[in-house]
C-alpha positions as CSV (number, residue, x, y, z in Angstrom):
1,X,-41.9,-1.9,5.6
2,X,-39.3,0.7,6.3
3,X,-37.1,1.6,3.1
4,X,-34.1,0.2,2.5
5,X,-31.0,2.2,3.3
6,X,-28.5,2.4,0.3
7,X,-25.3,1.2,0.7
8,X,-23.8,4.7,-0.9
9,X,-25.2,6.5,2.2
10,X,-22.7,4.5,4.5
11,X,-19.8,6.8,4.8
12,X,-16.5,4.9,4.6
13,X,-13.9,3.8,7.1
14,X,-11.4,5.8,5.5
15,X,-11.8,8.8,3.3
16,X,-8.8,10.8,1.7
17,X,-9.4,13.5,0.0
18,X,-6.7,15.7,-2.6
19,X,-4.3,14.9,0.0
20,X,-1.2,16.9,-1.1
21,X,2.0,16.3,1.1
22,X,5.4,19.1,0.3
23,X,8.6,19.1,1.7
24,X,10.4,22.5,1.7
25,X,14.3,21.6,0.7
26,X,17.2,23.3,0.0
27,X,16.6,22.5,-4.1
28,X,13.1,23.7,-4.0
29,X,9.6,22.5,-2.8
30,X,9.1,18.6,-3.3
31,X,5.7,17.6,-3.8
32,X,5.9,14.1,-2.3
33,X,1.9,13.4,-2.6
34,X,-0.2,15.8,-4.9
35,X,-3.7,15.4,-4.7
36,X,-4.3,11.7,-3.8
37,X,-7.9,10.8,-3.0
38,X,-9.1,7.2,-2.2
39,X,-11.7,5.6,0.1
40,X,-11.3,2.4,2.1
41,X,-14.7,0.0,3.4
42,X,-14.7,-1.7,6.3
43,X,-13.3,-5.1,5.7
44,X,-11.7,-4.0,2.3
45,X,-7.9,-4.6,1.4
46,X,-7.0,-1.9,-1.0
47,X,-4.0,-2.4,-2.7
48,X,-1.2,0.8,-3.6
49,X,1.3,-0.1,-6.0
50,X,4.0,1.6,-8.0
51,X,7.9,1.9,-8.1
52,X,10.2,3.6,-5.4
53,X,9.4,6.8,-4.9
54,X,6.0,7.3,-6.4
55,X,4.8,8.4,-3.1
56,X,3.5,5.1,-1.7
57,X,4.7,5.3,1.9
58,X,4.5,9.2,2.3
59,X,1.3,8.7,1.5
60,X,0.6,6.1,4.4
61,X,2.8,8.1,7.1
62,X,0.4,11.2,6.2
63,X,-2.7,9.4,6.7
64,X,-0.9,8.1,10.4
65,X,-0.2,11.3,11.0
66,X,3.6,10.8,11.6
67,X,4.7,13.3,9.1
68,X,5.4,16.8,10.8
69,X,8.0,19.7,10.8
70,X,8.4,23.2,10.1
71,X,9.9,21.8,6.5
72,X,6.6,20.2,5.7
73,X,3.4,21.2,4.8
74,X,0.0,19.0,4.5
75,X,-3.0,20.0,2.5
76,X,-6.1,18.0,2.1
77,X,-8.6,15.6,4.4
78,X,-8.1,12.2,5.9
79,X,-11.2,11.1,7.9
80,X,-11.2,7.9,9.8
81,X,-14.6,7.1,10.8
82,X,-15.7,10.5,10.1
83,X,-13.0,11.8,12.2
84,X,-10.9,14.5,10.4
85,X,-7.2,13.3,11.3
86,X,-5.1,16.2,9.0
87,X,-4.4,18.8,12.0
88,X,-5.3,17.3,15.0
89,X,-2.9,17.7,17.8
90,X,-0.5,15.0,18.3
91,X,-1.9,14.2,22.0
92,X,-5.0,12.9,19.8
93,X,-3.5,11.1,17.2
94,X,-1.7,9.1,19.6
95,X,-4.9,7.9,21.1
96,X,-6.3,6.7,17.5
97,X,-2.6,5.3,16.2
98,X,-2.8,1.8,17.6
99,X,-6.4,1.6,18.5
100,X,-8.4,2.6,15.8
101,X,-5.4,2.4,13.1
102,X,-2.2,0.2,13.0
103,X,0.9,-0.2,10.9
104,X,2.5,-3.2,9.8
105,X,6.3,-1.7,8.8
106,X,8.3,-3.2,6.2
107,X,11.4,-4.2,8.6
108,X,10.1,-5.2,12.2
109,X,13.8,-5.4,13.0
110,X,14.3,-1.8,12.7
111,X,10.3,-0.9,13.8
112,X,10.8,-2.7,16.8
113,X,13.0,-1.9,19.9
114,X,16.0,-4.2,20.4
115,X,16.3,-3.7,24.1
116,X,12.6,-5.0,25.0
117,X,11.4,-8.2,24.4
118,X,8.6,-8.8,21.7
119,X,6.3,-9.7,24.9
120,X,7.2,-6.4,26.4
121,X,6.4,-4.3,23.5
122,X,3.0,-5.8,22.7
123,X,2.0,-5.1,26.3
124,X,3.1,-1.7,26.5
125,X,0.8,-1.4,23.4
126,X,-2.0,-2.8,25.1
127,X,-1.9,-1.0,28.3
128,X,-1.8,2.4,26.5
129,X,-5.2,1.6,25.0
130,X,-6.6,-0.2,27.4
131,X,-7.4,-0.5,31.0
132,X,-6.0,-4.2,31.5
133,X,-3.2,-5.5,34.2
134,X,0.0,-6.1,33.4
135,X,-0.6,-10.1,33.8
136,X,-3.6,-9.6,31.3
137,X,-2.1,-7.7,28.8
138,X,0.6,-10.5,29.0
139,X,-1.5,-13.0,28.3
140,X,-3.5,-11.2,25.4
141,X,0.0,-10.9,24.0
142,X,0.7,-15.0,24.0
143,X,-2.5,-15.2,22.7
144,X,-2.0,-13.0,19.6
145,X,1.1,-14.5,18.8
146,X,-0.2,-17.8,19.0
147,X,-2.9,-16.6,16.6
148,X,-0.6,-15.1,14.2
149,X,1.1,-18.6,14.2
150,X,4.3,-18.5,16.1
151,X,4.8,-22.0,17.8
152,X,5.6,-21.8,21.5
153,X,4.2,-18.2,21.7
154,X,5.1,-18.1,25.6
155,X,8.4,-18.1,25.3
156,X,8.5,-16.4,21.8
157,X,7.0,-13.2,24.4
158,X,10.0,-13.6,26.6
159,X,12.4,-13.2,23.3
160,X,14.3,-9.9,21.8
161,X,13.4,-9.5,18.4
162,X,16.9,-10.5,17.3
163,X,16.3,-14.0,18.8
164,X,13.9,-14.5,16.0
165,X,13.4,-14.9,12.5
166,X,12.4,-12.6,9.8
167,X,9.3,-14.4,9.2
168,X,8.8,-14.6,13.0
169,X,9.2,-11.2,13.7
170,X,7.3,-9.9,10.7
171,X,4.4,-12.2,12.8
172,X,5.6,-10.5,15.8
173,X,4.7,-7.2,14.3
174,X,1.1,-7.9,12.8
175,X,0.4,-9.7,16.4
176,X,1.0,-6.2,17.9
177,X,-0.8,-4.1,15.4
178,X,-3.8,-6.3,15.9
179,X,-3.2,-6.0,19.9
180,X,-6.1,-3.7,20.3
181,X,-8.7,-4.6,17.4
182,X,-7.9,-1.6,15.1
183,X,-10.7,-0.6,12.5
184,X,-7.5,-0.5,9.9
185,X,-4.1,-1.7,9.3
186,X,-1.9,-0.3,7.2
187,X,0.6,-2.5,5.7
188,X,4.1,-0.8,4.4
189,X,5.7,-3.6,2.2
190,X,5.0,-6.5,4.7
191,X,6.5,-9.3,2.5
192,X,9.5,-7.7,0.9
193,X,12.4,-8.7,2.8
194,X,10.9,-12.2,3.4
195,X,11.9,-15.1,1.3
196,X,8.9,-16.3,-1.4
197,X,7.5,-19.3,1.0
198,X,7.0,-16.9,4.3
199,X,5.6,-14.2,1.8
200,X,3.0,-16.5,0.8
201,X,2.5,-17.5,4.6
202,X,1.8,-13.7,5.6
203,X,-0.4,-12.7,2.8
204,X,-2.6,-15.8,4.0
205,X,-2.3,-14.4,7.3
206,X,-3.5,-11.1,6.5
207,X,-6.6,-12.4,4.4
208,X,-7.3,-14.8,7.6
209,X,-7.0,-11.9,9.9
210,X,-8.8,-9.5,7.7
211,X,-12.1,-11.9,8.2
212,X,-11.3,-12.8,12.1
213,X,-10.6,-9.4,13.1
214,X,-13.1,-7.3,10.8
215,X,-10.2,-4.9,9.9
216,X,-9.7,-3.2,6.7
217,X,-6.0,-3.3,5.2
218,X,-4.3,-1.0,2.9
219,X,-1.4,-3.0,1.5
220,X,1.4,-0.9,0.2
221,X,3.7,-2.8,-2.4
222,X,5.8,-2.8,-5.5
223,X,4.7,-6.4,-6.3
224,X,1.7,-7.1,-8.6
225,X,2.1,-10.6,-7.6
226,X,0.8,-9.7,-4.0
227,X,-1.7,-7.6,-5.6
228,X,-3.4,-10.5,-7.3
229,X,-3.2,-12.3,-4.1
230,X,-4.6,-9.9,-1.4
231,X,-6.2,-6.9,-2.9
232,X,-9.6,-6.0,-3.7
233,X,-9.2,-2.6,-4.5
234,X,-5.9,-1.2,-6.4
235,X,-4.8,2.2,-6.6
236,X,-1.5,2.2,-9.0
237,X,0.7,5.7,-8.2
238,X,3.2,7.4,-10.1
239,X,5.4,10.5,-9.3
240,X,3.4,11.4,-6.1
241,X,-0.1,11.2,-7.9
242,X,-2.8,8.4,-8.6
243,X,-2.5,7.1,-12.5
244,X,-5.3,4.2,-12.1
245,X,-7.7,3.1,-9.7
246,X,-10.3,0.2,-9.9
247,X,-11.2,-3.6,-8.3
248,X,-8.6,-5.7,-8.9
249,X,-10.7,-7.8,-11.7
250,X,-10.7,-4.5,-13.7
251,X,-6.7,-3.8,-13.3
252,X,-5.3,-7.3,-14.7
253,X,-8.4,-7.9,-17.2
254,X,-8.2,-4.3,-18.7
255,X,-5.7,-2.2,-17.7
256,X,-5.6,1.4,-18.7
257,X,-2.8,3.2,-18.4
258,X,0.4,2.6,-19.7
259,X,2.3,2.8,-16.7
260,X,0.1,-0.5,-15.3
261,X,0.5,-2.1,-18.4
262,X,4.5,-1.8,-17.9
263,X,3.8,-3.2,-13.9
264,X,2.2,-5.9,-15.5
265,X,4.0,-7.2,-18.1
266,X,6.8,-7.2,-16.0
267,X,5.5,-10.3,-14.0
268,X,7.3,-13.8,-15.3
269,X,4.7,-15.8,-17.4
270,X,3.8,-19.0,-16.1
271,X,2.6,-20.8,-20.0
272,X,3.7,-20.1,-23.6
273,X,6.6,-19.6,-25.4
274,X,9.4,-18.5,-23.3
275,X,10.8,-14.8,-23.9
276,X,14.5,-13.7,-24.0
277,X,14.1,-11.1,-21.5
278,X,11.0,-9.9,-19.4
279,X,9.5,-6.4,-20.7
280,X,11.3,-3.5,-18.3
281,X,9.7,-0.1,-18.6
282,X,12.5,2.1,-20.1
283,X,14.2,5.3,-18.3
284,X,13.6,6.0,-14.6
285,X,11.0,7.7,-12.7
286,X,11.4,12.0,-12.7
287,X,12.8,13.7,-9.7
288,X,10.2,15.0,-8.1
289,X,12.0,18.3,-7.6
290,X,12.5,18.4,-11.2
291,X,9.0,17.2,-13.1
292,X,7.9,17.2,-16.8
293,X,5.5,19.9,-17.8
294,X,2.6,17.4,-19.1
295,X,2.1,13.9,-18.1
296,X,5.0,12.5,-15.8
297,X,5.4,9.6,-17.3
298,X,5.5,11.0,-21.0
299,X,9.2,10.5,-21.0
300,X,8.9,6.9,-20.7
301,X,5.7,6.2,-22.3
302,X,5.5,4.6,-25.8
303,X,2.3,6.0,-26.7
304,X,3.4,9.9,-25.9
305,X,1.7,12.4,-27.9
306,X,2.3,16.2,-28.1
307,X,-0.6,16.7,-25.6
308,X,1.1,14.5,-23.2
309,X,4.2,16.7,-22.9
310,X,2.1,19.9,-22.4
311,X,-1.0,18.9,-20.2
312,X,-1.2,17.3,-17.3
313,X,-3.9,14.4,-17.1
314,X,-6.5,14.5,-14.3
315,X,-7.9,11.3,-13.0
316,X,-11.2,10.4,-15.3
317,X,-13.7,7.9,-14.3
318,X,-14.9,4.8,-16.4
319,X,-17.5,3.6,-14.6
320,X,-15.9,2.0,-11.3
321,X,-12.6,2.4,-13.5
322,X,-10.4,5.5,-13.4
323,X,-7.4,6.5,-15.4
324,X,-5.1,10.0,-16.1
325,X,-4.4,9.5,-19.5
326,X,-5.5,10.9,-22.9
327,X,-4.8,8.0,-24.6
328,X,-8.1,7.4,-26.6
329,X,-10.0,4.8,-24.3
330,X,-11.2,3.1,-27.7
331,X,-7.3,2.5,-29.0
332,X,-6.5,1.4,-25.2
333,X,-6.5,-2.4,-26.0
334,X,-4.9,-2.2,-29.2
335,X,-2.3,-0.4,-27.7
336,X,-1.5,-2.5,-25.2
337,X,-1.1,-5.5,-27.8
338,X,1.2,-3.8,-29.6
339,X,3.7,-2.2,-26.9
340,X,3.5,-5.9,-25.5
341,X,4.3,-7.5,-28.7
342,X,6.8,-5.3,-29.7
343,X,8.3,-5.6,-25.9
344,X,8.5,-9.8,-26.2
345,X,11.1,-11.7,-28.0
346,X,11.3,-15.5,-27.8
347,X,14.6,-16.6,-26.1
348,X,16.8,-18.5,-28.8
349,X,17.1,-22.5,-28.2
350,X,19.8,-23.5,-25.8
351,X,22.6,-25.4,-27.5
352,X,23.9,-28.6,-26.3
């Protein structure tokens, strides 16, 4: 019997290594992404979470090859199915985008062309990458709109983006992204502009289509509830760097970085005593043009030490869980409980 091939020898679908994206501005160099590394396996959903300005979307745009220009500098490696994308000519990147990887933008109203119908835009993408007639591509577009749950898909295909509701536009954007059966979907805040009910429907749709189309997903969000619902692996970003990375279960059961504690504590509790106000992370994210000398999170951290203010922590692995923090691992749980207890205050009784 031939020996079993270890899963560790199977290359990942996407492998990003030491990715750095810098913009040259009048005030100096802005390091938007600083040494980010991660992997995405086949059919896996990787959640990327963090506040606005943490570098999530810039990282996604760099993976797609959508960041360029004389004032932009990109370093590192982005390998999709073993092929290096950094430095690839735009002509070659256009063949990959839409076919091997596709993006679901945050606001489909601005991402879609307003003067073409939804069906025309899906047909155009299909015909760029597949040798189909216009009639066959139109039939494929209608099937996709039906697959993402749009009622009367033939009629919806002949409508312009402004004639659809926000939820229907987002579904149409997902249908367009799936039109060529890409191996990798990159979803940039796909539920932010939607109401809670439609958010749940879109997340259920992404999970179902992951199973049906066998696509991996990078899900960018600032909502820990979305991460809890959909992600397999989670990457927490702050000030352009990864500060914690691990499985969803690890992150929610035993978060190791104070920034992650703050994000989780901001979720409204479903039971227990009602609090006067939700905990918040004090202060504001730092300017990427003027980062602190040590840990970028140190000005907002309750557990800051002198070492944090003078030395920048690196991402250390603890099994399959990694964090960039100097807080001793054995005191993490106690410090987390103490910080949460200090930030929670019982609500006063209502007076009649």
